[in-house]
C-alpha positions as CSV (number, residue, x, y, z in Angstrom):
1,M,52.0,44.0,43.5
2,S,51.2,44.2,47.2
3,V,49.2,41.3,48.6
4,R,47.0,42.1,51.7
5,R,44.1,39.8,51.3
6,I,44.1,36.1,50.3
7,A,41.2,33.8,49.4
8,V,41.8,30.1,49.8
9,I,39.4,27.9,47.7
10,G,38.9,24.6,49.5
11,A,38.8,23.8,53.2
12,G,40.2,20.2,53.0
13,T,43.6,19.1,54.3
14,M,45.6,21.3,52.0
15,G,43.1,24.2,52.0
16,H,42.9,24.7,55.7
17,G,46.7,24.2,56.0
18,I,47.2,27.0,53.4
19,A,44.6,29.2,55.2
20,H,46.5,28.7,58.5
21,A,49.8,29.7,56.8
22,A,48.2,32.8,55.4
23,I,46.7,34.0,58.8
24,A,50.0,33.1,60.6
25,A,51.8,35.4,58.0
26,G,49.4,38.3,58.8
27,Y,47.2,38.1,55.8
28,E,43.4,38.7,56.0
29,T,42.1,35.4,54.7
30,A,38.8,34.0,53.5
31,M,38.5,30.3,53.2
32,F,35.8,29.0,50.9
33,D,34.2,25.5,50.4
34,V,31.0,24.3,48.9
35,S,30.5,22.1,52.0
36,A,29.5,23.6,55.3
37,A,30.8,20.5,57.1
38,A,34.2,20.9,55.4
39,L,34.3,24.5,56.4
40,Q,33.5,23.7,60.0
41,K,36.0,20.9,60.1
42,G,38.7,23.0,58.4
43,R,38.2,25.9,60.9
44,A,38.4,23.4,63.8
45,A,41.7,22.1,62.4
46,I,43.1,25.6,62.1
47,E,42.1,26.3,65.7
48,A,43.8,23.1,66.8
49,I,47.0,24.1,65.1
50,V,46.9,27.5,66.6
51,A,46.2,26.2,70.1
52,K,49.1,23.7,69.8
53,A,51.4,26.6,68.8
54,V,50.4,28.4,72.0
55,E,50.9,25.3,74.1
56,L,54.4,24.8,72.7
57,G,55.3,28.4,73.3
58,K,55.6,29.2,69.5
59,A,52.8,31.8,69.7
60,T,51.2,33.8,72.5
61,A,47.5,33.9,73.3
62,V,47.4,37.4,71.7
63,D,49.0,36.1,68.6
64,A,46.5,33.3,68.4
65,D,43.6,35.6,68.8
66,G,44.9,37.9,66.1
67,M,45.3,34.9,63.7
68,L,41.8,33.6,64.2
69,R,40.4,37.1,63.8
70,R,42.0,37.3,60.4
71,L,40.2,34.2,59.2
72,A,36.7,34.3,57.6
73,T,34.9,31.2,56.3
74,T,32.2,31.3,53.7
75,G,30.2,29.0,51.3
76,N,29.8,31.9,48.8
77,L,32.6,32.0,46.3
78,E,31.9,35.6,45.3
79,D,32.1,36.8,48.9
80,A,35.4,34.8,49.4
81,V,37.2,36.5,46.5
82,A,35.6,39.9,46.5
83,D,38.6,41.9,47.7
84,A,41.3,39.3,47.3
85,D,44.7,40.3,46.0
86,M,45.6,36.6,45.6
87,V,43.4,33.5,45.2
88,I,45.0,30.1,46.1
89,E,43.0,27.2,44.7
90,A,43.1,24.0,46.7
91,A,40.2,22.1,45.2
92,P,40.3,18.2,44.7
93,E,43.0,17.0,42.3
94,R,40.7,16.6,39.3
95,I,41.2,18.6,36.2
96,D,37.5,18.9,35.5
97,I,36.7,20.3,38.9
98,K,39.6,22.8,38.7
99,I,38.7,23.9,35.1
100,A,35.1,24.6,36.2
101,L,36.4,26.5,39.3
102,F,38.7,28.7,37.2
103,A,35.9,29.6,34.9
104,D,34.0,30.7,38.0
105,L,37.0,32.7,39.2
106,E,37.2,34.5,35.9
107,R,33.6,35.6,36.5
108,V,33.8,36.7,40.2
109,A,37.5,37.3,41.2
110,P,39.1,40.8,40.9
111,Q,40.9,41.1,37.6
112,R,44.0,42.3,39.5
113,A,44.2,39.2,41.6
114,V,47.0,36.6,41.2
115,I,45.5,33.2,40.8
116,A,47.7,30.4,42.2
117,T,46.9,26.7,42.0
118,N,48.0,24.2,44.6
119,T,47.9,21.3,42.1
120,S,50.6,18.7,42.7
121,A,50.7,17.5,39.2
122,L,48.1,19.0,36.8
123,S,48.7,21.7,34.2
124,A,48.6,25.3,35.4
125,T,48.7,26.4,31.7
126,E,45.5,24.5,31.0
127,L,43.8,26.1,34.0
128,A,45.1,29.5,33.0
129,G,43.4,29.1,29.6
130,R,40.1,29.6,31.4
131,L,41.0,33.2,32.2
132,A,41.1,36.2,29.8
133,N,44.5,37.1,31.3
134,P,46.4,33.8,31.8
135,S,49.6,35.7,32.8
136,R,48.2,36.1,36.3
137,V,48.2,32.3,36.9
138,A,51.0,30.1,38.3
139,G,51.4,27.0,40.4
140,M,52.0,27.3,44.2
141,H,52.4,23.7,45.4
142,F,52.4,23.4,49.2
143,F,53.2,20.2,51.1
144,N,51.3,18.3,53.7
145,P,51.2,19.2,56.6
146,V,51.5,22.8,55.5
147,H,52.3,24.2,59.0
148,K,55.4,21.9,59.2
149,M,56.6,21.5,55.6
150,K,59.0,24.3,54.5
151,L,58.9,23.9,50.7
152,I,56.7,25.5,48.1
153,E,57.2,24.7,44.4
154,I,56.4,27.7,42.3
155,V,55.3,26.4,38.9
156,Q,55.8,28.7,35.9
157,A,53.0,28.1,33.4
158,L,53.4,29.0,29.7
159,E,52.3,32.6,30.1
160,S,53.0,33.3,33.8
161,A,54.1,36.9,34.2
162,P,57.3,37.8,36.2
163,A,55.1,39.9,38.5
164,T,52.9,36.9,39.2
165,L,55.9,34.7,40.1
166,Q,57.3,37.5,42.2
167,A,54.0,38.0,44.1
168,I,53.9,34.3,44.9
169,E,57.5,34.3,46.0
170,E,56.9,37.2,48.4
171,V,53.8,35.5,49.9
172,A,55.7,32.2,50.3
173,S,58.6,34.0,52.0
174,R,56.3,35.8,54.4
175,M,54.8,32.4,55.3
176,G,58.3,31.3,56.2
177,K,58.7,28.9,53.3
178,E,61.6,28.1,51.0
179,T,60.8,28.0,47.3
180,V,62.0,26.3,44.1
181,L,61.0,27.5,40.6
182,V,59.9,24.8,38.2
183,R,59.0,25.2,34.5
184,E,55.7,23.4,34.1
185,S,56.1,19.7,33.5
186,P,53.7,16.9,34.6
187,G,54.4,16.2,38.3
188,F,56.9,19.1,38.6
189,I,59.9,17.9,40.8
190,T,58.6,16.3,43.9
191,T,55.4,14.7,42.8
192,R,57.1,13.1,39.8
193,V,59.8,11.5,42.0
194,N,57.4,10.6,44.9
195,A,54.8,9.0,42.6
196,S,57.5,6.8,41.1
197,I,58.8,5.7,44.5
198,G,55.3,5.1,45.9
199,N,54.1,3.2,42.8
200,E,57.2,1.0,42.9
201,A,56.6,0.3,46.6
202,F,53.0,-0.9,45.7
203,Y,54.5,-3.2,43.0
204,M,56.9,-4.7,45.6
205,L,54.0,-5.2,48.0
206,M,51.9,-6.8,45.3
207,E,54.8,-9.1,44.3
208,G,55.4,-10.2,47.9
209,V,58.9,-8.8,48.1
210,A,58.4,-7.5,51.6
211,S,55.7,-6.3,54.0
212,A,54.5,-2.7,53.9
213,R,56.0,-2.1,57.3
214,D,59.4,-3.5,56.2
215,I,59.4,-1.5,53.0
216,D,58.6,1.6,55.0
217,K,61.3,0.8,57.5
218,A,63.9,0.1,54.8
219,L,63.4,3.5,53.2
220,K,63.4,5.4,56.5
221,L,66.5,3.7,58.0
222,G,68.4,2.8,54.8
223,L,67.7,5.9,52.7
224,N,67.0,8.4,55.5
225,H,63.5,9.2,54.3
226,P,61.4,10.9,57.1
227,M,58.4,8.7,56.2
228,G,58.0,5.4,54.4
229,P,56.1,5.4,51.0
230,F,53.1,3.7,52.5
231,E,53.0,6.1,55.5
232,L,53.1,8.9,53.1
233,V,50.4,7.7,50.7
234,D,48.1,7.1,53.7
235,L,48.7,10.7,54.6
236,V,48.2,12.1,51.1
237,G,45.3,9.8,50.2
238,L,45.4,6.8,48.0
239,D,42.8,8.2,45.7
240,T,44.8,11.4,45.2
241,R,48.0,9.4,44.5
242,L,46.1,7.2,42.0
243,S,44.7,10.2,40.2
244,I,48.2,11.7,39.9
245,L,49.6,8.5,38.5
246,E,46.8,8.2,36.0
247,Y,47.6,11.8,34.8
248,L,51.4,11.1,34.7
249,H,50.6,7.8,32.8
250,R,48.5,9.7,30.2
251,S,51.1,12.5,29.9
252,M,54.4,10.6,30.1
253,G,53.9,7.0,29.3
254,E,54.2,3.5,30.6
255,K,56.7,4.0,33.4
256,Y,53.9,5.7,35.4
257,R,51.2,3.1,34.9
258,P,49.5,2.8,38.3
259,C,50.1,-0.5,40.2
260,P,46.9,-2.6,40.1
261,L,47.1,-3.1,43.8
262,L,46.9,0.7,44.4
263,A,43.8,0.8,42.2
264,Q,42.3,-2.1,44.0
265,Y,42.8,-0.4,47.4
266,V,41.0,2.7,46.1
267,K,38.1,0.6,44.8
268,A,37.8,-1.0,48.2
269,G,37.5,2.4,49.9
270,R,40.9,2.2,51.5
271,L,41.8,5.9,50.9
272,G,44.2,6.5,53.8
273,K,44.1,8.3,57.2
274,K,41.1,10.5,56.2
275,V,38.8,7.4,56.3
276,G,40.6,5.4,58.9
277,R,42.2,2.8,56.7
278,G,44.6,2.7,53.8
279,V,47.6,0.5,53.6
280,Y,47.4,0.6,57.4
281,E,44.5,0.7,59.8
282,Y,44.0,3.8,62.0
């Protein structure tokens, strides 16, 4: 199928990053969120990314104007998806929220539209079960920050049709991304590995093995990781990481039991950069 219009559901960190990738690739794009404040903040973030690209010579002023003209924001889900050929869901990483959203998409989205979920760990098959035609659903896992990270994990759900996977592959390619195809499994490839590393880092911190800064430094300089595990969890959000680990623990057993210190940080409101403090202060 030919994708011309994309609807992005969610204007948070991942949602506005995906919407920017879509307009930069030339797609007419609608970005939806239930929060007017989130929509305003998301659009401002997109404008800042576009302005930086112009400043760095990666885009012209004409390019920037064209990108922003292709972006519409709305608090009405039906308006957002009305003419969409592809809907990319980027709601919070909670299965209950996503299930309710997919039930709404079954009601208001065009029956021809591919429905892609940006979940980093949850079951696309379970979400697809809310649609009369689950073959049009697959995972499309972007990475943060979307405008810098090159990878998309395409997650094949139980009933994902070849045409669905092909449409997602074509959109990803037009966005300038590389892809890997993953058969659905909790955590896919990257989240499963990253969650294990980050959880072990929290256990080391709790046990007093080393400071957070030294653990980060060791992985960056000793293992050539671009970011340390605590820098990364502060960027992703400690609440998001905890939710993922809880899901992996339920699905795959004891080796994914969340570190008590991570849970304690979340209870204390230390959720990462988005609130100004996580493992580190910002």
